[in-house]
DRENLUM-752979 format. One line per 2 residues: for each residue x, y, z of N, C-alpha, C, CB. Coordinates in nm, 2 decimals, decimal comma. Glycine has a CB too. Example, Ala and Ser with C-alpha at 12.3 -4.5 7.8 and 13.67 -1.06 7.14 Angstrom:
BEGIN
1,32:-0,57:0,78:1,23:-0,45:0,78:1,32:-0,33:0,78:1,13:-0,45:0,90  1,28:-0,22:0,71:1,37:-0,11:0,71:1,29:0,00:0,79:1,41:-0,06:0,57
//
This chain:
BEGIN
5,81:1,34:3,67:5,83:1,40:3,55:5,97:1,36:3,49:5,82:1,56:3,56  5,97:1,33:3,36:6,09:1,29:3,30:6,17:1,41:3,24:6,06:1,19:3,18
6,30:1,40:3,23:6,38:1,49:3,16:6,43:1,43:3,03:6,51:1,54:3,25  6,44:1,51:2,92:6,47:1,45:2,79:6,60:1,51:2,75:6,36:1,49:2,69
6,69:1,43:2,69:6,82:1,47:2,65:6,85:1,42:2,51:6,92:1,40:2,74  6,94:1,50:2,44:7,00:1,46:2,31:7,15:1,45:2,33:6,96:1,56:2,20
7,20:1,33:2,31:7,35:1,31:2,33:7,42:1,28:2,19:7,37:1,19:2,42  7,54:1,33:2,18:7,62:1,30:2,06:7,77:1,33:2,10:7,58:1,39:1,94
7,86:1,28:2,02:8,00:1,30:2,03:8,06:1,27:1,89:8,06:1,21:2,14  8,12:1,37:1,83:8,17:1,36:1,70:8,29:1,45:1,68:8,06:1,39:1,60
8,37:1,42:1,57:8,49:1,49:1,54:8,47:1,56:1,40:8,61:1,40:1,54  8,54:1,67:1,38:8,55:1,74:1,25:8,70:1,77:1,23:8,46:1,86:1,24
8,76:1,73:1,12:8,89:1,76:1,09:8,89:1,89:1,01:8,97:1,64:1,01  8,95:2,00:1,06:8,95:2,12:0,99:9,09:2,15:0,92:8,92:2,24:1,08
9,18:2,05:0,91:9,29:2,06:0,83:9,42:2,10:0,89:9,27:2,14:0,72  9,42:2,21:0,97:9,54:2,26:1,03:9,51:2,31:1,18:9,60:2,38:0,95
9,61:2,31:1,26:9,59:2,37:1,39:9,55:2,51:1,39:9,72:2,35:1,47  9,59:2,59:1,29:9,55:2,73:1,28:9,40:2,74:1,26:9,63:2,80:1,17
9,35:2,65:1,17:9,21:2,64:1,14:9,13:2,60:1,27:9,18:2,55:1,03  9,19:2,51:1,34:9,12:2,47:1,46:9,11:2,58:1,56:9,20:2,35:1,53
9,21:2,66:1,58:9,21:2,78:1,67:9,11:2,88:1,62:9,35:2,84:1,68  9,10:2,90:1,49:9,00:3,00:1,43:8,86:2,94:1,45:9,04:3,02:1,28
8,85:2,81:1,44:8,71:2,75:1,46:8,65:2,78:1,60:8,72:2,60:1,44  8,74:2,80:1,69:8,69:2,84:1,83:8,62:2,98:1,82:8,80:2,84:1,93
8,67:3,07:1,74:8,61:3,20:1,72:8,48:3,18:1,65:8,70:3,29:1,64  8,47:3,10:1,55:8,34:3,07:1,48:8,24:3,01:1,58:8,36:2,98:1,36
8,29:2,92:1,66:8,20:2,86:1,76:8,14:2,97:1,86:8,28:2,75:1,84  8,23:3,06:1,91:8,19:3,16:2,00:8,08:3,25:1,93:8,31:3,24:2,05
8,10:3,29:1,81:8,01:3,37:1,73:7,87:3,30:1,72:8,07:3,41:1,59  7,88:3,18:1,68:7,75:3,10:1,66:7,68:3,09:1,80:7,78:2,96:1,60
7,76:3,06:1,90:7,70:3,05:2,04:7,63:3,18:2,08:7,80:3,01:2,14  7,69:3,29:2,05:7,62:3,42:2,08:7,49:3,44:2,00:7,72:3,54:2,05
7,50:3,40:1,87:7,37:3,41:1,79:7,26:3,32:1,85:7,40:3,37:1,64  7,30:3,20:1,88:7,20:3,10:1,93:7,15:3,15:2,07:7,26:2,96:1,94
7,23:3,21:2,15:7,19:3,26:2,28:7,08:3,37:2,27:7,31:3,31:2,36  7,08:3,44:2,16:6,98:3,54:2,13:6,85:3,49:2,08:7,04:3,64:2,03
6,84:3,36:2,05:6,72:3,30:2,00:6,62:3,29:2,12:6,74:3,16:1,94  6,49:3,28:2,09:6,39:3,26:2,19:6,31:3,14:2,16:6,30:3,39:2,20
6,33:3,03:2,23:6,42:3,01:2,34:6,56:2,98:2,28:6,38:2,89:2,43  6,67:3,00:2,36:6,80:2,98:2,31:6,83:2,83:2,29:6,91:3,03:2,42
6,92:2,80:2,19:6,95:2,66:2,15:7,03:2,60:2,27:7,04:2,66:2,03  7,02:2,47:2,28:7,09:2,39:2,38:7,24:2,40:2,35:7,04:2,25:2,38
7,28:2,41:2,22:7,42:2,42:2,19:7,49:2,29:2,20:7,48:2,52:2,27  7,62:2,30:2,22:7,71:2,19:2,24:7,85:2,24:2,29:7,73:2,11:2,11
7,93:2,15:2,33:8,07:2,18:2,38:8,16:2,15:2,26:8,11:2,09:2,50  8,27:2,23:2,26:8,37:2,21:2,16:8,51:2,22:2,22:8,35:2,32:2,05
8,60:2,14:2,17:8,74:2,14:2,21:8,83:2,09:2,10:8,77:2,07:2,34  8,95:2,13:2,10:9,05:2,08:2,00:9,11:1,96:2,06:9,16:2,19:1,97
9,13:1,86:1,98:9,18:1,73:2,02:9,33:1,71:1,98:9,10:1,61:1,96  9,42:1,74:2,07:9,56:1,73:2,04:9,61:1,59:2,00:9,64:1,78:2,16
9,55:1,49:2,06:9,59:1,35:2,02:9,56:1,32:1,88:9,51:1,25:2,11  9,49:1,41:1,81:9,46:1,39:1,66:9,54:1,50:1,58:9,31:1,40:1,63
9,65:1,54:1,64:9,73:1,64:1,56:9,69:1,78:1,58:9,74:1,60:1,42  9,59:1,81:1,66:9,54:1,95:1,68:9,46:2,00:1,57:9,66:2,04:1,70
9,42:1,91:1,48:9,33:1,95:1,36:9,19:1,91:1,38:9,39:1,90:1,23  9,16:1,83:1,48:9,03:1,77:1,50:8,95:1,85:1,61:9,04:1,62:1,54
8,83:1,88:1,58:8,74:1,95:1,67:8,65:1,84:1,73:8,66:2,06:1,61  8,64:1,84:1,86:8,55:1,74:1,93:8,43:1,81:1,97:8,62:1,67:2,05
8,31:1,77:1,91:8,18:1,83:1,94:8,10:1,73:2,02:8,11:1,88:1,81  8,04:1,78:2,13:7,97:1,68:2,21:7,87:1,76:2,30:8,06:1,60:2,30
7,77:1,69:2,35:7,68:1,75:2,44:7,73:1,76:2,58:7,54:1,68:2,44  7,68:1,85:2,66:7,72:1,86:2,80:7,62:1,77:2,88:7,71:2,01:2,85
7,50:1,82:2,89:7,39:1,74:2,95:7,29:1,70:2,84:7,31:1,81:3,06  7,27:1,79:2,75:7,19:1,77:2,63:7,24:1,87:2,52:7,04:1,79:2,66
7,22:1,84:2,40:7,27:1,93:2,29:7,17:1,94:2,18:7,40:1,89:2,25  7,21:2,03:2,08:7,12:2,05:1,97:7,20:2,01:1,84:7,09:2,20:1,96
7,15:1,90:1,78:7,21:1,85:1,65:7,21:1,96:1,54:7,15:1,73:1,60  7,11:2,04:1,53:7,10:2,14:1,43:7,21:2,25:1,45:6,97:2,21:1,43
7,24:2,28:1,57:7,35:2,37:1,61:7,48:2,32:1,56:7,36:2,40:1,76  7,51:2,19:1,58:7,63:2,12:1,53:7,64:2,13:1,38:7,63:1,97:1,57
7,53:2,10:1,31:7,53:2,11:1,16:7,56:2,25:1,11:7,39:2,06:1,11  7,50:2,35:1,17:7,53:2,49:1,13:7,67:2,52:1,15:7,44:2,58:1,21
7,73:2,48:1,26:7,87:2,50:1,29:7,96:2,44:1,19:7,91:2,46:1,43  7,93:2,31:1,16:8,01:2,24:1,06:8,01:2,31:0,92:7,97:2,09:1,05
7,89:2,35:0,88:7,87:2,43:0,76:7,96:2,55:0,76:7,73:2,46:0,73  7,96:2,63:0,87:8,04:2,75:0,88:8,19:2,71:0,86:8,02:2,82:1,01
8,23:2,61:0,93:8,37:2,57:0,93:8,41:2,53:0,78:8,40:2,45:1,02  8,32:2,45:0,72:8,35:2,40:0,58:8,36:2,52:0,49:8,23:2,31:0,54
8,28:2,62:0,50:8,29:2,74:0,41:8,41:2,82:0,44:8,16:2,83:0,43  8,44:2,84:0,57:8,56:2,92:0,61:8,69:2,85:0,57:8,55:2,94:0,76
8,70:2,72:0,58:8,83:2,65:0,56:8,83:2,57:0,43:8,85:2,56:0,67  8,73:2,58:0,34:8,73:2,51:0,22:8,73:2,36:0,23:8,85:2,56:0,13
8,66:2,31:0,33:8,66:2,16:0,35:8,58:2,10:0,24:8,60:2,13:0,49  8,62:1,97:0,21:8,55:1,89:0,11:8,52:1,75:0,17:8,63:1,88:-0,02
8,44:1,68:0,09:8,41:1,54:0,13:8,28:1,53:0,21:8,52:1,48:0,21  8,26:1,42:0,27:8,14:1,39:0,35:8,18:1,40:0,50:8,08:1,26:0,31
8,08:1,44:0,57:8,09:1,44:0,72:7,96:1,41:0,78:8,14:1,58:0,77  7,96:1,34:0,89:7,83:1,30:0,95:7,85:1,27:1,09:7,77:1,19:0,88
7,73:1,26:1,16:7,73:1,22:1,30:7,60:1,16:1,34:7,76:1,34:1,39  7,60:1,09:1,45:7,48:1,03:1,51:7,44:1,10:1,64:7,50:0,88:1,52
7,32:1,09:1,67:7,28:1,14:1,80:7,17:1,05:1,86:7,22:1,29:1,79  7,16:1,05:1,99:7,06:0,97:2,06:6,97:1,06:2,15:7,13:0,86:2,15
6,84:1,03:2,14:6,74:1,10:2,22:6,71:1,00:2,33:6,61:1,14:2,14  6,72:1,05:2,46:6,70:0,97:2,57:6,61:1,04:2,67:6,83:0,92:2,64
6,56:0,96:2,77:6,48:1,02:2,88:6,53:0,97:3,01:6,33:0,97:2,86  6,51:1,05:3,11:6,56:1,01:3,25:6,47:0,90:3,31:6,56:1,13:3,34
6,35:0,88:3,25:6,26:0,78:3,29:6,21:0,70:3,17:6,14:0,84:3,37  6,18:0,57:3,20:6,13:0,49:3,09:5,99:0,53:3,05:6,13:0,34:3,12
5,97:0,59:2,93:5,84:0,63:2,88:5,83:0,59:2,74:5,83:0,79:2,89  5,70:0,56:2,70:5,68:0,52:2,56:5,71:0,63:2,47:5,53:0,48:2,55
5,78:0,60:2,36:5,82:0,70:2,26:5,91:0,81:2,31:5,69:0,76:2,20  5,99:0,78:2,41:6,08:0,88:2,47:6,22:0,86:2,42:6,07:0,88:2,62
6,25:0,75:2,34:6,38:0,72:2,30:6,39:0,71:2,15:6,43:0,59:2,37  6,50:0,75:2,10:6,52:0,75:1,95:6,66:0,80:1,92:6,41:0,82:1,88
6,66:0,86:1,80:6,79:0,92:1,76:6,79:0,94:1,61:6,90:0,84:1,80  6,90:0,97:1,56:6,91:0,99:1,42:7,06:1,01:1,38:6,84:1,11:1,38
7,07:1,04:1,25:7,21:1,06:1,19:7,19:1,16:1,08:7,27:0,92:1,14  7,30:1,23:1,05:7,29:1,33:0,94:7,43:1,33:0,87:7,27:1,47:1,00
7,42:1,33:0,74:7,54:1,34:0,65:7,54:1,46:0,56:7,56:1,21:0,57  7,65:1,53:0,57:7,66:1,66:0,48:7,77:1,64:0,38:7,69:1,78:0,57
7,75:1,70:0,26:7,86:1,72:0,17:7,92:1,86:0,21:7,81:1,72:0,02  8,03:1,86:0,28:8,08:1,98:0,34:8,12:2,09:0,23:8,19:1,96:0,43
8,15:2,04:0,11:8,19:2,14:0,01:8,07:2,22:-0,04:8,25:2,06:-0,11  7,95:2,16:-0,04:7,83:2,24:-0,08:7,74:2,28:0,03:7,76:2,15:-0,18
7,76:2,22:0,15:7,67:2,24:0,26:7,54:2,17:0,25:7,65:2,39:0,27  7,53:2,09:0,15:7,40:2,02:0,13:7,39:1,89:0,21:7,38:1,99:-0,02
7,27:1,86:0,25:7,25:1,73:0,32:7,25:1,62:0,22:7,11:1,73:0,40  7,33:1,52:0,24:7,34:1,40:0,15:7,22:1,30:0,19:7,48:1,33:0,16
7,21:1,28:0,32:7,10:1,19:0,37:7,09:1,22:0,52:7,13:1,04:0,34  6,98:1,18:0,58:6,95:1,19:0,72:6,84:1,09:0,76:6,91:1,33:0,76
6,84:1,05:0,88:6,74:0,97:0,93:6,70:1,01:1,08:6,78:0,82:0,93  6,58:1,01:1,11:6,53:1,03:1,24:6,45:0,90:1,28:6,45:1,16:1,26
6,49:0,83:1,38:6,43:0,70:1,40:6,28:0,71:1,45:6,51:0,62:1,50  6,24:0,82:1,51:6,10:0,83:1,55:6,01:0,83:1,44:6,09:0,96:1,63
6,03:0,92:1,34:5,94:0,92:1,22:5,96:0,80:1,14:5,97:1,05:1,14  6,08:0,74:1,13:6,10:0,62:1,05:6,01:0,51:1,11:6,25:0,58:1,06
6,02:0,49:1,24:5,94:0,39:1,30:5,79:0,41:1,27:5,96:0,38:1,45  5,74:0,53:1,29:5,60:0,55:1,26:5,56:0,52:1,12:5,56:0,70:1,29
5,64:0,56:1,03:5,62:0,53:0,88:5,61:0,39:0,85:5,72:0,60:0,80  5,71:0,31:0,91:5,71:0,17:0,88:5,59:0,10:0,95:5,84:0,10:0,94
5,56:0,14:1,07:5,44:0,08:1,14:5,31:0,11:1,07:5,44:0,12:1,28  5,30:0,22:1,00:5,18:0,26:0,93:5,18:0,18:0,79:5,18:0,41:0,90
5,28:0,10:0,76:5,28:0,02:0,64:5,33:0,10:0,52:5,15:-0,02:0,61  5,39:0,21:0,54:5,45:0,29:0,43:5,60:0,26:0,41:5,43:0,44:0,46
5,65:0,30:0,29:5,79:0,28:0,26:5,86:0,41:0,32:5,81:0,27:0,11  5,95:0,39:0,42:6,02:0,50:0,47:6,12:0,57:0,38:6,09:0,46:0,60
6,15:0,51:0,27:6,24:0,56:0,17:6,18:0,62:0,05:6,35:0,46:0,13  6,04:0,62:0,05:5,97:0,67:-0,07:5,97:0,82:-0,08:5,83:0,61:-0,07
//
């Protein structure tokens, strides 16, 4: 039996070390909400990166993580701290064993000022669409 994982590692600049410290509180609140889901979200790990001036949050998976959880957290930080501009990240879906259609990934870009998705791609559905002869961008 194979195990399936979602891996990612990305940064979010929240502007000040004070915002970074407060972001940990937002993270804990979101983690509590997600733990109450049935089933609970895989979540992600979060730490402040001092080598980037203490304003960067490092979000990553432990063994596997939930990209949607990351997106929700970034939206909360953006609203709380008045962030602007674009932010995005990539993720990889992997398997502990070689299996057909067990690997893929995607990327997601947000306009953090509005919380709106600018663009996203999931390679699994993209591949199926192209192989079916359709335009994946239609």
